[in-house]
N, C-alpha and C positions, 0 to 999 in steps of 0.2 A: 504494500500500499504506499503511495506516495503522497506526501503532505506538502503544503504551500510554504514559502519561505516564513511568513508569519507566523503560523500555527509551529514551526521548527524551533524557532527563535524562542517564542512563548515556553513550548518545552524543554527547550534546552537551560531555561531559567529556574526551572522548578527543582528544588534541593533534591537530592539523593535521599531514599530513605524516609518520604514525607509521604504524608496521605492527602492527596490533592482532591478538592472539589472543584470541578469545571463547569461554571455557572452559564447557562446557555450554551450547552453543549453541542448543539446543532447535529451533525451525525456522527459525533465522539472520534472524530480523525485524530484531534489531540490526546484524547485518553489512550487510545491503541497505540500512538506512538510514544506515549510514557512508559506503559506496560512491557512494549518490546523494546525499550530501552535497555531493559538488564539494569535498572538502578536501584532495584528494591523500592519501586513508586506504587501505592496502591491509588488507583484511581476511581473517583467518583463521577460519574456522568450527569449532569442535572438539567432540566428545561422545562420550562413553564408549560410547552406544547405538546401535545400527544403525538403528533406527526412525526417531528424532528427524532424523539425519543425512541419511537417504533422502527425508523429508520437507523437509530444509532444500535439498536439493538440487533438488527440484521446485520449491521457492518460487524459489531462485536461477535457474532456466531460465526460470519463468513474467516474471520481470523481467528476461529476456535478459541476465542479469549472470555467464553463464558464462565463465570465464578471469579474471574479474576479484574472483571470491571464490574462495578455496581451500577446500576442505572435507577435515577430517582427523578420522580415527576413533581413539581415545584416551582414555586416562585422565588429567586434571590435567594437569600440565606434560609429561607424556610426548609431547605433540605440539608442544613449543617447539622452534624453531629459532634459530638466532643472530641473523639478520635482524629476530626480534621485539624491539621495545622498550615495548610497551604491554600490558598484560593486563585484560582485562574478566571478572570473575566475579559473577554474580548468580542470586539465586535458590535456594541452597544456604543450609546451615545452616552457622553461624559455624565450628564444630568442624571440619567438612569442609572449609571452606577452609583453617583452620590446617594440618590435616593435607596437604594439597596443598602449602602452601607449604613447611612443616616438612621434607616429604619430599624437596624440590628446592631445598636453599638454593642451591647453586653455580648452578644457574639463574635463581634470585631475585635474585642479584645482577648479572646481566645488565639486570635489567630497570630501566627509568627512571621508570615510572608504571605505578600499580595504582588500577583503579576498581572497588569492591567495594560490593555490595550484600547483606549477610547476611540472611536469616530470621531469626537469631535469634544470641544470644552476640556481640552487637557488641562490648562492651567488651574481650572475650578478643580479638578480631580487631585491636583497635586496639592493644592491649598488645604483642601477639606482634609485628607488624609494625614500631612505633615501635621496637623493641628489636631488631629485624633490618633497619636500614639504612633506613628509610622515616620521613617527615614526614607528618602530615596538611595538604594543602594545602587542600582545599575539601570542606565537610559539607553535604549539602541532604536536605529530607525531602519526601517525594512522597505524597501522598494519592491511593488508587485506591480509590475506593468506601470501604468501612469502615475499609480498611488504611491504614497509615503507615510508609512502609518509609525507611530510612536508607540514604543514599549517600553513599560516602566516597572520594574522591580523594587518594592517596598517591603523595608523589614521592620519589625517593631522595635520601637526606640524613638528618640527624640533628638533633633536638629534645628538650629534655626537657620532660614533660608530669607534671602533678600528678595524685593519683588523682582529684580532681575533675574534671579536664579530660579523662581518658580516659572515665570513668564518661559525661559528658553530651557529650563532643566539645569539643574548644578552640573550632571555628569556631561550633557551634550556642551555645555558652555566650555569644559575641560577640553573636549575633543575638537570641537569646530571641524569635524570632518566634511567630505565634498557634500554627504546626504544634509548635515545641516545647514551648510550655504543652499544648496537646493531647495529644501525646504522652506527655511526662513526667505529667502526670495519670491517664493510663492506666496507666502503669506504676507509679505509686503506689498505685493501686486494687488492680491485680495481685497488687502485694506484700503488700499489707495482707489481701487473701485467701489469698493462699498462706501467711503467718505464722498464720492461724486454721487452716489445714490441716496443717499441720506438726505432727508428734509432736514431743511434748516431749523425745524422747530426742536429738532431732536437733540437738543444742547448738551446734554449729559454723555448720551452716546458717541456725537460727534467727538466728544472731548475724550473720551478713552480710546478711541480710534486713532484719534491723533497722536495720543501719547505712545501708542504701541507702535505705530508707524514710526516716529520719531528713535524709538527704543531699538527696532530692528534696523534702522537707517545709520544709526551710530555703531550698531555692534557688526554689521557686514560692512560699514565704511562705504555706503553707497552713496555716489554723487549725485547731487539733484539734477543736474544738467544731462546726465547720459541714463542714471538710473541703473547702472550697472555694478552689481556686488563685486568686490574684491576681497578677496581671502587677507584675512589680518595675520 
């Protein structure tokens, strides 16, 4: 079974010897990968919808992994049990991820590792989790066709971050690799377009977008004249 790069990176960040709950498992490709990686990982595939979960069970059966991957029907952390120490959430909107965590803060405190790949609102996710008992251990970009995804590994503990670190990502800022440049160049352009389209009456939103444009511009050393980023 072949999985895409995003799922592989997510899987490789899961600690050895862990009990991992995959929230929104879809077809359980990640869970199958985890169990077949021979790192003594127990995988629990969880989804809110019966359809994907039934397909997940078929895929697990095809790989002869029945009994090695548990399948649970439920929403978010409703499927959590006390043996779980690692959670993976991928392919959801950032605010949905925050909602799942916010509604289950007691369960969240029992988790050692969170591996998250939000489709949007990544800054909000980082802000929320770092205020609720986690620090950022690793951040990786994965490019799949025309899309670039952020994957963030949180560990239990506390660290203070500046607004700039939360916006770009503290680990991303240290590396500043080619995907960092490409990703935030896109973010810069999308915000410039957003600013053009936002009605003048949205003062606070326009102010926030302008601040973010300036932040990216300074970090990437974008010249106003040609708007081409340069590596620092």
